[in-house]
MOPAC internal coordinates of N, CA, C and O (Angstrom, degrees):
PM7 1SCF
backbone

  N    0.0000 0     0.00 0     0.00 0    0    0    0
  C    1.4693 1     0.00 0     0.00 0    1    0    0
  C    1.5112 1   116.48 1     0.00 0    2    1    0
  O    1.2310 1   120.56 1   150.20 1    3    2    1
  N    1.3936 1   116.53 1   -29.80 1    3    2    1
  C    1.4950 1   121.53 1  -178.30 1    5    3    2
  C    1.5292 1   106.69 1  -103.01 1    6    5    3
  O    1.2310 1   117.93 1  -166.12 1    7    6    5
  N    1.3197 1   121.56 1    13.88 1    7    6    5
  C    1.5085 1   122.54 1  -179.35 1    9    7    6
  C    1.4831 1   107.02 1   -76.46 1   10    9    7
  O    1.2310 1   122.88 1   -16.35 1   11   10    9
  N    1.3810 1   112.10 1   163.65 1   11   10    9
  C    1.4430 1   118.05 1   175.62 1   13   11   10
  C    1.5877 1   112.38 1   -65.31 1   14   13   11
  O    1.2310 1   118.69 1   -47.63 1   15   14   13
  N    1.2715 1   120.10 1   132.37 1   15   14   13
  C    1.4563 1   119.48 1  -178.95 1   17   15   14
  C    1.5265 1   110.88 1   -63.54 1   18   17   15
  O    1.2310 1   121.88 1   -34.67 1   19   18   17
  N    1.2738 1   114.01 1   145.33 1   19   18   17
  C    1.4330 1   123.15 1   177.54 1   21   19   18
  C    1.5940 1   115.42 1   -50.70 1   22   21   19
  O    1.2310 1   121.65 1   137.02 1   23   22   21
  N    1.2502 1   114.44 1   -42.98 1   23   22   21
  C    1.4980 1   121.11 1   175.51 1   25   23   22
  C    1.5267 1   112.21 1   -54.18 1   26   25   23
  O    1.2310 1   120.93 1   141.10 1   27   26   25
  N    1.2548 1   115.83 1   -38.90 1   27   26   25
  C    1.4565 1   123.00 1  -178.15 1   29   27   26
  C    1.4853 1   110.30 1   -72.48 1   30   29   27
  O    1.2310 1   120.03 1   139.37 1   31   30   29
  N    1.2495 1   117.55 1   -40.63 1   31   30   29
  C    1.4648 1   125.23 1   174.76 1   33   31   30
  C    1.4279 1   112.69 1   -60.58 1   34   33   31
  O    1.2310 1   118.93 1   132.13 1   35   34   33
  N    1.3603 1   119.64 1   -47.87 1   35   34   33
  C    1.4525 1   125.55 1   178.50 1   37   35   34
  C    1.4344 1   109.58 1   -59.42 1   38   37   35
  O    1.2310 1   121.78 1   126.34 1   39   38   37
  N    1.3947 1   114.19 1   -53.66 1   39   38   37
  C    1.4585 1   120.56 1  -177.27 1   41   39   38
  C    1.5133 1   112.65 1   -56.89 1   42   41   39
  O    1.2310 1   120.19 1   138.84 1   43   42   41
  N    1.3224 1   117.25 1   -41.16 1   43   42   41
  C    1.4503 1   117.35 1   178.03 1   45   43   42
  C    1.4919 1   113.82 1   -68.71 1   46   45   43
  O    1.2310 1   120.88 1   147.56 1   47   46   45
  N    1.2767 1   115.93 1   -32.44 1   47   46   45
  C    1.4927 1   123.99 1  -179.45 1   49   47   46
  C    1.5503 1   106.50 1   -71.26 1   50   49   47
  O    1.2310 1   119.82 1   138.52 1   51   50   49
  N    1.3028 1   117.96 1   -41.48 1   51   50   49
  C    1.4097 1   119.17 1  -179.29 1   53   51   50
  C    1.5997 1   109.34 1   -65.97 1   54   53   51
  O    1.2310 1   120.26 1   135.89 1   55   54   53
  N    1.3212 1   117.11 1   -44.11 1   55   54   53
  C    1.5079 1   122.29 1   178.55 1   57   55   54
  C    1.6655 1   106.32 1   -58.06 1   58   57   55
  O    1.2310 1   121.78 1   137.11 1   59   58   57
  N    1.3608 1   114.19 1   -42.89 1   59   58   57
  C    1.4608 1   114.63 1  -177.66 1   61   59   58
  C    1.5148 1   112.72 1   -67.76 1   62   61   59
  O    1.2310 1   123.07 1   145.20 1   63   62   61
  N    1.4136 1   111.71 1   -34.80 1   63   62   61
  C    1.4519 1   116.22 1   178.08 1   65   63   62
  C    1.5688 1   109.89 1   -65.79 1   66   65   63
  O    1.2310 1   121.78 1   138.54 1   67   66   65
  N    1.3687 1   114.19 1   -41.46 1   67   66   65
  C    1.5007 1   118.85 1  -177.50 1   69   67   66
  C    1.4673 1   106.17 1   -61.93 1   70   69   67
  O    1.2310 1   119.04 1   136.72 1   71   70   69
  N    1.3234 1   119.43 1   -43.28 1   71   70   69
  C    1.5067 1   123.97 1   178.45 1   73   71   70
  C    1.5217 1   112.10 1   -56.07 1   74   73   71
  O    1.2310 1   122.48 1   129.68 1   75   74   73
  N    1.2480 1   112.85 1   -50.32 1   75   74   73
  C    1.4955 1   119.29 1   179.13 1   77   75   74
  C    1.5167 1   116.24 1   -60.19 1   78   77   75
  O    1.2310 1   122.91 1   139.31 1   79   78   77
  N    1.4661 1   112.04 1   -40.69 1   79   78   77
  C    1.4448 1   116.54 1  -179.99 1   81   79   78
  C    1.5828 1   106.88 1   -76.30 1   82   81   79
  O    1.2310 1   116.09 1   153.82 1   83   82   81
  N    1.2595 1   125.03 1   -26.18 1   83   82   81
  C    1.4290 1   126.87 1   178.82 1   85   83   82
  C    1.5464 1   104.01 1   -69.77 1   86   85   83
  O    1.2310 1   120.61 1   138.70 1   87   86   85
  N    1.3566 1   116.44 1   -41.30 1   87   86   85
  C    1.4943 1   113.69 1  -179.62 1   89   87   86
  C    1.5773 1   112.92 1   -65.82 1   90   89   87
  O    1.2310 1   120.98 1   144.05 1   91   90   89
  N    1.3637 1   115.72 1   -35.95 1   91   90   89
  C    1.4923 1   120.63 1   176.33 1   93   91   90
  C    1.5758 1   110.06 1   -61.56 1   94   93   91
  O    1.2310 1   123.06 1   137.34 1   95   94   93
  N    1.3436 1   111.74 1   -42.66 1   95   94   93
  C    1.5351 1   113.57 1   177.13 1   97   95   94
  C    1.4327 1   114.44 1   -68.96 1   98   97   95
  O    1.2310 1   119.36 1   139.57 1   99   98   97
  N    1.3432 1   118.83 1   -40.43 1   99   98   97
  C    1.4958 1   117.59 1   174.12 1  101   99   98
  C    1.6666 1   113.03 1   -64.94 1  102  101   99
  O    1.2310 1   120.24 1   152.79 1  103  102  101
  N    1.3440 1   117.15 1   -27.21 1  103  102  101
  C    1.4981 1   114.28 1   172.56 1  105  103  102
  C    1.4406 1   108.59 1   -74.06 1  106  105  103
  O    1.2310 1   119.04 1   145.29 1  107  106  105
  N    1.2368 1   119.44 1   -34.71 1  107  106  105
  C    1.5891 1   122.29 1   178.97 1  109  107  106
  C    1.5363 1   105.67 1   -57.74 1  110  109  107
  O    1.2310 1   122.85 1   127.36 1  111  110  109
  N    1.4011 1   112.15 1   -52.64 1  111  110  109
  C    1.5262 1   114.35 1  -174.25 1  113  111  110
  C    1.5665 1   111.33 1   -65.12 1  114  113  111
  O    1.2310 1   121.23 1   141.56 1  115  114  113
  N    1.2483 1   115.26 1   -38.44 1  115  114  113
  C    1.5200 1   121.59 1   173.21 1  117  115  114
  C    1.5032 1   115.60 1   -55.30 1  118  117  115
  O    1.2310 1   121.89 1   139.98 1  119  118  117
  N    1.3000 1   113.98 1   -40.02 1  119  118  117
  C    1.4794 1   122.02 1   174.97 1  121  119  118
  C    1.4548 1   119.34 1   -94.41 1  122  121  119
  O    1.2310 1   119.76 1  -158.17 1  123  122  121
  N    1.2670 1   118.07 1    21.83 1  123  122  121
  C    1.5296 1   123.24 1  -172.67 1  125  123  122
  C    1.5507 1   108.86 1   -61.02 1  126  125  123
  O    1.2310 1   122.28 1   147.10 1  127  126  125
  N    1.3860 1   113.23 1   -32.90 1  127  126  125
  C    1.5413 1   115.76 1  -175.14 1  129  127  126
  C    1.5800 1   110.01 1  -100.67 1  130  129  127
  O    1.2310 1   120.14 1   178.87 1  131  130  129
  N    1.2611 1   117.33 1    -1.13 1  131  130  129
  C    1.5425 1   120.08 1  -176.84 1  133  131  130
  C    1.5888 1   109.17 1   -74.29 1  134  133  131
  O    1.2310 1   122.00 1   -64.59 1  135  134  133
  N    1.3406 1   113.77 1   115.41 1  135  134  133
  C    1.4527 1   113.15 1   174.73 1  137  135  134
  C    1.4468 1   122.91 1   -54.60 1  138  137  135
  O    1.2310 1   119.15 1   -47.89 1  139  138  137
  N    1.2892 1   119.23 1   132.11 1  139  138  137
  C    1.4789 1   120.19 1  -179.29 1  141  139  138
  C    1.4905 1   116.17 1    82.77 1  142  141  139
  O    1.2310 1   118.82 1   175.00 1  143  142  141
  N    1.3881 1   119.86 1    -5.00 1  143  142  141
  C    1.3717 1   120.94 1   177.89 1  145  143  142
  C    1.4507 1   119.78 1   -65.68 1  146  145  143
  O    1.2310 1   119.64 1   -51.68 1  147  146  145
  N    1.2248 1   118.29 1   128.32 1  147  146  145
  C    1.5691 1   121.22 1  -179.11 1  149  147  146
  C    1.5248 1   107.78 1   -98.88 1  150  149  147
  O    1.2310 1   120.46 1   -47.76 1  151  150  149
  N    1.3479 1   116.72 1   132.24 1  151  150  149
  C    1.5128 1   120.26 1  -179.79 1  153  151  150
  C    1.4791 1   111.72 1   -67.16 1  154  153  151
  O    1.2310 1   119.95 1   -40.06 1  155  154  153
  N    1.3196 1   117.70 1   139.94 1  155  154  153
  C    1.5637 1   125.84 1  -171.19 1  157  155  154
  C    1.5146 1   101.63 1  -111.08 1  158  157  155
  O    1.2310 1   120.01 1   -31.53 1  159  158  157
  N    1.3697 1   117.59 1   148.47 1  159  158  157
  C    1.4072 1   121.64 1   172.21 1  161  159  158
  C    1.5122 1   107.46 1  -158.33 1  162  161  159
  O    1.2310 1   120.79 1   -16.29 1  163  162  161
  N    1.2967 1   116.10 1   163.71 1  163  162  161
  C    1.5345 1   121.86 1   173.87 1  165  163  162
  C    1.5435 1   108.64 1  -104.70 1  166  165  163
  O    1.2310 1   121.44 1   -22.96 1  167  166  165
  N    1.3276 1   114.85 1   157.04 1  167  166  165
  C    1.4386 1   120.03 1   175.08 1  169  167  166
  C    1.5274 1   109.15 1   -67.78 1  170  169  167
  O    1.2310 1   119.15 1   -23.46 1  171  170  169
  N    1.2729 1   119.23 1   156.54 1  171  170  169
  C    1.4957 1   124.42 1   176.00 1  173  171  170
  C    1.5062 1   108.29 1   -54.15 1  174  173  171
  O    1.2310 1   121.81 1   -32.60 1  175  174  173
  N    1.2638 1   114.14 1   147.40 1  175  174  173
  C    1.5159 1   119.10 1   174.85 1  177  175  174
  C    1.4713 1   114.92 1   -58.73 1  178  177  175
  O    1.2310 1   121.85 1   149.11 1  179  178  177
  N    1.3616 1   114.06 1   -30.89 1  179  178  177
  C    1.5099 1   117.25 1  -174.54 1  181  179  178
  C    1.5833 1   105.75 1   -70.91 1  182  181  179
  O    1.2310 1   118.69 1   144.92 1  183  182  181
  N    1.3304 1   120.11 1   -35.08 1  183  182  181
  C    1.4294 1   121.48 1  -177.99 1  185  183  182
  C    1.5882 1   109.11 1   -72.57 1  186  185  183
  O    1.2310 1   121.42 1   139.82 1  187  186  185
  N    1.3230 1   114.89 1   -40.18 1  187  186  185
  C    1.5446 1   117.47 1   174.45 1  189  187  186
  C    1.5330 1   109.44 1   -61.16 1  190  189  187
  O    1.2310 1   120.30 1   134.19 1  191  190  189
  N    1.2878 1   117.03 1   -45.81 1  191  190  189
  C    1.4305 1   122.14 1  -177.47 1  193  191  190
  C    1.5308 1   113.24 1   -60.63 1  194  193  191
  O    1.2310 1   122.47 1   133.10 1  195  194  193
  N    1.3750 1   112.88 1   -46.90 1  195  194  193
  C    1.4622 1   120.47 1   177.77 1  197  195  194
  C    1.5750 1   114.13 1   -63.29 1  198  197  195
  O    1.2310 1   123.57 1   138.48 1  199  198  197
  N    1.3022 1   110.75 1   -41.52 1  199  198  197
  C    1.4999 1   113.51 1   178.27 1  201  199  198
  C    1.5957 1   114.53 1   -67.01 1  202  201  199
  O    1.2310 1   119.18 1   172.00 1  203  202  201
  N    1.2596 1   119.17 1    -8.00 1  203  202  201
  C    1.3425 1   122.98 1   172.41 1  205  203  202
  C    1.5689 1   117.97 1  -109.19 1  206  205  203
  O    1.2310 1   121.93 1  -161.15 1  207  206  205
  N    1.4637 1   113.92 1    18.85 1  207  206  205
  C    1.3697 1   122.14 1   178.12 1  209  207  206
  C    1.4583 1   117.45 1   -63.66 1  210  209  207
  O    1.2310 1   122.71 1   144.56 1  211  210  209
  N    1.5070 1   112.42 1   -35.44 1  211  210  209
  C    1.4963 1   117.15 1  -177.22 1  213  211  210
  C    1.5547 1   105.57 1   -74.66 1  214  213  211
  O    1.2310 1   119.59 1   138.64 1  215  214  213
  N    1.2502 1   118.38 1   -41.36 1  215  214  213
  C    1.4947 1   120.06 1  -176.98 1  217  215  214
  C    1.5205 1   108.60 1  -138.87 1  218  217  215
  O    1.2310 1   120.08 1   -98.35 1  219  218  217
  N    1.3252 1   117.45 1    81.65 1  219  218  217
  C    1.3618 1   123.91 1  -175.65 1  221  219  218
  C    1.5899 1   116.13 1   -65.87 1  222  221  219
  O    1.2310 1   118.82 1   -25.84 1  223  222  221
  N    1.2577 1   119.86 1   154.16 1  223  222  221
  C    1.4396 1   123.85 1   179.45 1  225  223  222
  C    1.4793 1   107.60 1   -71.54 1  226  225  223
  O    1.2310 1   120.11 1   -52.66 1  227  226  225
  N    1.3144 1   117.39 1   127.34 1  227  226  225
  C    1.4169 1   116.60 1   179.25 1  229  227  226
  C    1.6087 1   107.37 1  -145.05 1  230  229  227
  O    1.2310 1   121.83 1   -44.46 1  231  230  229
  N    1.3117 1   114.11 1   135.54 1  231  230  229
  C    1.4266 1   120.27 1  -177.98 1  233  231  230
  C    1.4241 1   108.47 1   -80.92 1  234  233  231
  O    1.2310 1   118.06 1   -67.00 1  235  234  233
  N    1.2788 1   121.29 1   113.00 1  235  234  233
  C    1.4764 1   122.33 1   179.10 1  237  235  234
  C    1.5692 1   112.28 1   -94.63 1  238  237  235
  O    1.2310 1   121.52 1   168.45 1  239  238  237
  N    1.2760 1   114.70 1   -11.55 1  239  238  237
  C    1.5045 1   116.14 1   169.90 1  241  239  238
  C    1.4667 1   110.35 1  -152.39 1  242  241  239
  O    1.2310 1   120.02 1   -16.17 1  243  242  241
  N    1.3754 1   117.57 1   163.83 1  243  242  241
  C    1.3961 1   113.26 1  -179.29 1  245  243  242
  C    1.5812 1   119.88 1   -63.03 1  246  245  243
  O    1.2310 1   122.72 1   -44.46 1  247  246  245
  N    1.2581 1   112.40 1   135.54 1  247  246  245
  C    1.5304 1   120.35 1  -176.00 1  249  247  246
  C    1.4895 1   110.91 1    79.43 1  250  249  247
  O    1.2310 1   117.60 1  -169.17 1  251  250  249
  N    1.3190 1   122.17 1    10.83 1  251  250  249
  C    1.4100 1   124.19 1   179.44 1  253  251  250
  C    1.5290 1   110.17 1   -65.78 1  254  253  251
  O    1.2310 1   118.63 1   138.32 1  255  254  253
  N    1.2514 1   120.21 1   -41.68 1  255  254  253
  C    1.4578 1   123.07 1   176.19 1  257  255  254
  C    1.4606 1   114.58 1  -108.09 1  258  257  255
  O    1.2310 1   119.79 1  -145.42 1  259  258  257
  N    1.3004 1   118.00 1    34.58 1  259  258  257
  C    1.4272 1   124.61 1  -172.88 1  261  259  258
  C    1.6588 1   111.27 1   -59.89 1  262  261  259
  O    1.2310 1   122.62 1   156.30 1  263  262  261
  N    1.2959 1   112.59 1   -23.70 1  263  262  261
  C    1.4823 1   117.43 1  -179.18 1  265  263  262
  C    1.4742 1   113.70 1   -90.22 1  266  265  263
  O    1.2310 1   121.65 1  -160.37 1  267  266  265
  N    1.4005 1   114.45 1    19.63 1  267  266  265
  C    1.4591 1   116.64 1  -175.96 1  269  267  266
  C    1.4989 1   114.16 1   -59.45 1  270  269  267
  O    1.2310 1   116.93 1   142.62 1  271  270  269
  N    1.3298 1   123.45 1   -37.38 1  271  270  269
  C    1.3738 1   125.98 1   177.09 1  273  271  270
  C    1.4039 1   114.87 1   -84.79 1  274  273  271
  O    1.2310 1   118.92 1   176.47 1  275  274  273
  N    1.3414 1   119.67 1    -3.53 1  275  274  273
  C    1.5414 1   124.82 1  -178.97 1  277  275  274
  C    1.5641 1   112.10 1   -82.57 1  278  277  275
  O    1.2310 1   121.47 1    -6.27 1  279  278  277
  N    1.2062 1   114.79 1   173.73 1  279  278  277
  C    1.4625 1   125.29 1  -179.88 1  281  279  278
  C    1.5196 1   115.93 1   -64.53 1  282  281  279
  O    1.2310 1   121.78 1   155.56 1  283  282  281
  N    1.4784 1   114.20 1   -24.44 1  283  282  281
  C    1.4447 1   114.06 1  -175.98 1  285  283  282
  C    1.5069 1   111.20 1   -68.41 1  286  285  283
  O    1.2310 1   119.86 1   150.37 1  287  286  285
  N    1.4349 1   117.87 1   -29.63 1  287  286  285
  C    1.5157 1   121.65 1  -174.74 1  289  287  286
  C    1.4577 1   108.31 1   -88.15 1  290  289  287
  O    1.2310 1   120.06 1   130.18 1  291  290  289
  N    1.3539 1   117.49 1   -49.82 1  291  290  289
  C    1.4479 1   123.24 1  -176.56 1  293  291  290
  C    1.4555 1   106.17 1  -109.43 1  294  293  291
  O    1.2310 1   116.29 1   -94.52 1  295  294  293
  N    1.2240 1   124.66 1    85.48 1  295  294  293
  C    1.5538 1   127.53 1   177.21 1  297  295  294
  C    1.6033 1   114.81 1   -89.48 1  298  297  295
  O    1.2310 1   121.14 1   -53.12 1  299  298  297
  N    1.1996 1   115.42 1   126.88 1  299  298  297
  C    1.4792 1   116.55 1   178.02 1  301  299  298
  C    1.4968 1   109.57 1   -76.06 1  302  301  299
  O    1.2310 1   121.29 1   -29.58 1  303  302  301
  N    1.2832 1   115.15 1   150.42 1  303  302  301
  C    1.4141 1   121.47 1   174.85 1  305  303  302
  C    1.4598 1   115.82 1  -134.67 1  306  305  303
  O    1.2310 1   116.63 1   -14.26 1  307  306  305
  N    1.2114 1   124.02 1   165.74 1  307  306  305
  C    1.4828 1   125.96 1  -174.89 1  309  307  306
  C    1.5647 1   106.46 1   -63.82 1  310  309  307
  O    1.2310 1   123.97 1   -46.48 1  311  310  309
  N    1.1753 1   110.00 1   133.52 1  311  310  309
  C    1.5955 1   115.27 1  -177.95 1  313  311  310
  C    1.5002 1   105.48 1   -85.25 1  314  313  311
  O    1.2310 1   122.82 1   -39.32 1  315  314  313
  N    1.3847 1   112.20 1   140.68 1  315  314  313
  C    1.4279 1   117.42 1   176.33 1  317  315  314
  C    1.5630 1   107.44 1   -63.68 1  318  317  315
  O    1.2310 1   122.22 1   -28.46 1  319  318  317
  N    1.2933 1   113.36 1   151.54 1  319  318  317
  C    1.5474 1   118.80 1  -174.56 1  321  319  318
  C    1.5576 1   104.51 1   -65.99 1  322  321  319
  O    1.2310 1   119.62 1   -57.95 1  323  322  321
  N    1.3302 1   118.33 1   122.05 1  323  322  321
  C    1.3360 1   124.10 1   176.11 1  325  323  322
  C    1.5251 1   112.25 1  -112.47 1  326  325  323
  O    1.2310 1   119.26 1   175.11 1  327  326  325
  N    1.3168 1   119.01 1    -4.89 1  327  326  325
  C    1.4717 1   121.31 1  -179.75 1  329  327  326
  C    1.4655 1   104.81 1  -154.63 1  330  329  327
  O    1.2310 1   123.85 1     7.17 1  331  330  329
  N    1.3953 1   110.22 1  -172.83 1  331  330  329
  C    1.5167 1   117.36 1   178.10 1  333  331  330
  C    1.4588 1   114.00 1   -68.58 1  334  333  331
  O    1.2310 1   118.37 1   -31.75 1  335  334  333
  N    1.2480 1   120.71 1   148.25 1  335  334  333
  C    1.3160 1   125.04 1   168.10 1  337  335  334
  C    1.5174 1   119.83 1   -82.66 1  338  337  335
  O    1.2310 1   116.55 1   -32.56 1  339  338  337
  N    1.3020 1   124.16 1   147.44 1  339  338  337
  C    1.4305 1   116.45 1  -179.84 1  341  339  338
  C    1.5389 1   108.34 1   -77.50 1  342  341  339
  O    1.2310 1   120.12 1    -7.63 1  343  342  341
  N    1.3328 1   117.38 1   172.37 1  343  342  341
  C    1.5232 1   121.26 1  -175.65 1  345  343  342
  C    1.4804 1   109.84 1   -64.04 1  346  345  343
  O    1.2310 1   119.35 1   158.83 1  347  346  345
  N    1.3591 1   118.85 1   -21.17 1  347  346  345
  C    1.5139 1   119.44 1  -173.76 1  349  347  346
  C    1.5945 1   108.86 1   -94.45 1  350  349  347
  O    1.2310 1   121.89 1  -170.90 1  351  350  349
  N    1.3153 1   113.99 1     9.10 1  351  350  349
  C    1.5799 1   118.73 1   179.48 1  353  351  350
  C    1.5353 1   115.78 1    83.29 1  354  353  351
  O    1.2310 1   121.78 1  -169.60 1  355  354  353
  N    1.3523 1   114.20 1    10.40 1  355  354  353
  C    1.5148 1   119.03 1  -176.55 1  357  355  354
  C    1.5853 1   104.84 1   -86.24 1  358  357  355
  O    1.2310 1   120.33 1   -43.56 1  359  358  357
  N    1.3262 1   116.97 1   136.44 1  359  358  357
  C    1.4894 1   119.80 1   177.32 1  361  359  358
  C    1.5297 1   115.27 1  -103.22 1  362  361  359
  O    1.2310 1   120.18 1  -168.19 1  363  362  361
  N    1.2268 1   117.26 1    11.81 1  363  362  361
  C    1.5334 1   126.41 1  -176.52 1  365  363  362
  C    1.4899 1   109.21 1   -73.63 1  366  365  363
  O    1.2310 1   117.58 1   -53.63 1  367  366  365
  N    1.2294 1   122.21 1   126.37 1  367  366  365
  C    1.4671 1   121.61 1   170.54 1  369  367  366
  C    1.6402 1   103.85 1  -116.25 1  370  369  367
  O    1.2310 1   117.00 1   -64.23 1  371  370  369
  N    1.3067 1   123.31 1   115.77 1  371  370  369
  C    1.3184 1   127.04 1  -175.52 1  373  371  370
  C    1.6381 1   110.75 1   -67.58 1  374  373  371
  O    1.2310 1   122.52 1   150.90 1  375  374  373
  N    1.3185 1   112.78 1   -29.10 1  375  374  373
  C    1.5323 1   111.71 1   175.89 1  377  375  374
  C    1.5706 1   111.94 1   -69.79 1  378  377  375
  O    1.2310 1   122.48 1   140.66 1  379  378  377
  N    1.4124 1   112.85 1   -39.34 1  379  378  377
  C    1.4358 1   116.83 1  -177.30 1  381  379  378
  C    1.5455 1   110.58 1   -66.46 1  382  381  379
  O    1.2310 1   123.72 1   139.70 1  383  382  381
  N    1.4319 1   110.48 1   -40.30 1  383  382  381
  C    1.5264 1   113.21 1   177.22 1  385  383  382
  C    1.4143 1   116.10 1   -64.32 1  386  385  383
  O    1.2310 1   118.62 1   145.19 1  387  386  385
  N    1.4071 1   120.24 1   -34.81 1  387  386  385
  C    1.3705 1   120.24 1   177.45 1  389  387  386
  C    1.6700 1   115.34 1   -71.06 1  390  389  387
  O    1.2310 1   123.56 1   147.93 1  391  390  389
  N    1.2957 1   110.78 1   -32.07 1  391  390  389
  C    1.4960 1   114.04 1   163.18 1  393  391  390
  C    1.3958 1   119.99 1   -57.59 1  394  393  391
  O    1.2310 1   121.40 1   132.76 1  395  394  393
  N    1.4309 1   114.93 1   -47.24 1  395  394  393
  C    1.4798 1   120.89 1   178.58 1  397  395  394
  C    1.4619 1   107.81 1   -66.27 1  398  397  395
  O    1.2310 1   117.96 1   141.59 1  399  398  397
  N    1.2758 1   121.49 1   -38.41 1  399  398  397
  C    1.5277 1   120.20 1  -178.22 1  401  399  398
  C    1.4995 1   110.10 1   -61.77 1  402  401  399
  O    1.2310 1   121.02 1   141.46 1  403  402  401
  N    1.3341 1   115.65 1   -38.54 1  403  402  401
  C    1.5213 1   115.63 1   177.29 1  405  403  402
  C    1.5025 1   114.24 1   -69.32 1  406  405  403
  O    1.2310 1   121.96 1   147.74 1  407  406  405
  N    1.3367 1   113.85 1   -32.26 1  407  406  405
  C    1.4145 1   121.88 1   179.07 1  409  407  406
  C    1.5329 1   109.98 1   -68.99 1  410  409  407
  O    1.2310 1   119.10 1   141.50 1  411  410  409
  N    1.3539 1   119.33 1   -38.50 1  411  410  409
  C    1.3242 1   124.56 1   178.06 1  413  411  410
  C    1.5321 1   114.32 1   -70.56 1  414  413  411
  O    1.2310 1   120.20 1   145.02 1  415  414  413
  N    1.3160 1   117.22 1   -34.98 1  415  414  413
  C    1.5086 1   126.45 1   176.75 1  417  415  414
  C    1.5243 1   103.48 1   -65.11 1  418  417  415
  O    1.2310 1   117.95 1   137.95 1  419  418  417
  N    1.2875 1   121.50 1   -42.05 1  419  418  417
  C    1.4660 1   121.13 1  -179.95 1  421  419  418
  C    1.4961 1   110.04 1   -64.94 1  422  421  419
  O    1.2310 1   119.20 1   137.81 1  423  422  421
  N    1.3909 1   119.13 1   -42.19 1  423  422  421
  C    1.5201 1   122.74 1  -178.93 1  425  423  422
  C    1.4919 1   103.96 1   -61.75 1  426  425  423
  O    1.2310 1   118.89 1   130.65 1  427  426  425
  N    1.3324 1   119.73 1   -49.35 1  427  426  425
  C    1.5073 1   122.37 1  -178.26 1  429  427  426
  C    1.5140 1   113.89 1   -57.83 1  430  429  427
  O    1.2310 1   122.64 1   134.34 1  431  430  429
  N    1.2726 1   112.55 1   -45.66 1  431  430  429
  C    1.5378 1   118.29 1   176.68 1  433  431  430
  C    1.4371 1   114.03 1   -57.11 1  434  433  431
  O    1.2310 1   121.02 1   136.71 1  435  434  433
  N    1.3306 1   115.66 1   -43.29 1  435  434  433
  C    1.5363 1   130.62 1  -179.79 1  437  435  434
  C    1.5697 1   104.19 1   -58.90 1  438  437  435
  O    1.2310 1   120.51 1   126.44 1  439  438  437
  N    1.3482 1   116.63 1   -53.56 1  439  438  437
  C    1.4876 1   120.07 1  -175.22 1  441  439  438
  C    1.5199 1   107.64 1   -61.14 1  442  441  439
  O    1.2310 1   119.82 1   133.17 1  443  442  441
  N    1.3013 1   117.94 1   -46.83 1  443  442  441
  C    1.4736 1   119.89 1   178.82 1  445  443  442
  C    1.5431 1   119.48 1   -60.29 1  446  445  443
  O    1.2310 1   124.92 1   146.02 1  447  446  445
  N    1.3264 1   108.17 1   -33.98 1  447  446  445
  C    1.5240 1   117.41 1   176.98 1  449  447  446
  C    1.4939 1   111.81 1   -73.42 1  450  449  447
  O    1.2310 1   119.52 1   140.56 1  451  450  449
  N    1.3462 1   118.52 1   -39.44 1  451  450  449
  C    1.4518 1   123.59 1  -179.43 1  453  451  450
  C    1.6492 1   105.73 1   -70.97 1  454  453  451
  O    1.2310 1   119.77 1   137.27 1  455  454  453
  N    1.3413 1   118.04 1   -42.73 1  455  454  453
  C    1.4041 1   120.92 1   176.27 1  457  455  454
  C    1.6022 1   110.21 1   -60.83 1  458  457  455
  O    1.2310 1   119.67 1   125.32 1  459  458  457
  N    1.1818 1   118.24 1   -54.68 1  459  458  457
  C    1.5116 1   122.72 1   176.34 1  461  459  458
  C    1.4968 1   118.44 1   -52.92 1  462  461  459
  O    1.2310 1   122.53 1   134.08 1  463  462  461
  N    1.3403 1   112.75 1   -45.92 1  463  462  461
  C    1.4949 1   120.38 1   179.63 1  465  463  462
  C    1.5563 1   107.57 1   -68.57 1  466  465  463
  O    1.2310 1   119.95 1   139.29 1  467  466  465
  N    1.2534 1   117.69 1   -40.71 1  467  466  465
  C    1.5328 1   122.91 1   176.51 1  469  467  466
  C    1.4993 1   112.52 1   -57.55 1  470  469  467
  O    1.2310 1   121.48 1   135.31 1  471  470  469
  N    1.3133 1   114.78 1   -44.69 1  471  470  469
  C    1.4846 1   117.17 1   179.59 1  473  471  470
  C    1.4371 1   114.61 1   -70.66 1  474  473  471
  O    1.2310 1   121.63 1   149.25 1  475  474  473
  N    1.4720 1   114.48 1   -30.75 1  475  474  473
  C    1.4569 1   117.62 1   175.93 1  477  475  474
  C    1.5871 1   111.92 1   -68.61 1  478  477  475
  O    1.2310 1   121.25 1   147.96 1  479  478  477
  N    1.3781 1   115.22 1   -32.04 1  479  478  477
  C    1.4438 1   122.84 1   175.40 1  481  479  478
  C    1.5606 1   106.14 1   -67.04 1  482  481  479
  O    1.2310 1   118.67 1   130.31 1  483  482  481
  N    1.2337 1   120.15 1   -49.69 1  483  482  481
  C    1.4753 1   122.64 1   176.44 1  485  483  482
  C    1.4824 1   112.10 1   -54.23 1  486  485  483
  O    1.2310 1   120.63 1   131.24 1  487  486  485
  N    1.3254 1   116.41 1   -48.76 1  487  486  485
  C    1.4858 1   121.19 1  -174.54 1  489  487  486
  C    1.5410 1   105.47 1   -66.40 1  490  489  487
  O    1.2310 1   121.14 1   137.91 1  491  490  489
  N    1.2628 1   115.43 1   -42.09 1  491  490  489
  C    1.5489 1   116.79 1  -178.97 1  493  491  490
  C    1.5265 1   113.65 1   -65.90 1  494  493  491
  O    1.2310 1   120.01 1   151.21 1  495  494  493
  N    1.3628 1   117.58 1   -28.79 1  495  494  493
  C    1.4172 1   121.30 1   178.57 1  497  495  494
  C    1.4906 1   108.64 1   -78.71 1  498  497  495
  O    1.2310 1   119.78 1   162.86 1  499  498  497
  N    1.3417 1   118.02 1   -17.14 1  499  498  497
  C    1.5961 1   119.68 1   177.24 1  501  499  498
  C    1.5378 1   108.92 1   -93.34 1  502  501  499
  O    1.2310 1   121.36 1   171.36 1  503  502  501
  N    1.2366 1   115.00 1    -8.64 1  503  502  501
  C    1.5791 1   122.07 1   174.40 1  505  503  502
  C    1.4692 1   107.53 1    92.86 1  506  505  503
  O    1.2310 1   119.38 1  -160.67 1  507  506  505
  N    1.4474 1   118.78 1    19.33 1  507  506  505
  C    1.4032 1   121.37 1   178.70 1  509  507  506
  C    1.5088 1   105.60 1  -104.04 1  510  509  507
  O    1.2310 1   118.95 1   -21.21 1  511  510  509
  N    1.2672 1   119.61 1   158.79 1  511  510  509
  C    1.4414 1   126.23 1   176.35 1  513  511  510
  C    1.5130 1   112.70 1  -106.48 1  514  513  511
  O    1.2310 1   120.10 1   180.00 1  515  514  513

């Protein structure tokens, strides 16, 4: 009864995923001129969330999922080739990375908005503003 509502867990997980994906995008941009570098990315949050439908991640005690925002939960992997590689073997497209960065910012903003509004609803139900 006094556990964290599921919507707050999902919103915080989405924010953590967006942060990890933004880090992968930043690494791609930083290595845009590195010969042989392969672009990294994370799967969409919806795919990760659906893959856990049978056995969802649940914190059974404080600190159980403390690594939620870490690399162990959201690990970047090499992105499948979506465009032409540069002559030096690099697969990073700065244009594509900027589009993904804007998309990730939108996901992060959505997660924060859902989290904030959910807390406001909980506070209102308790008679607090």
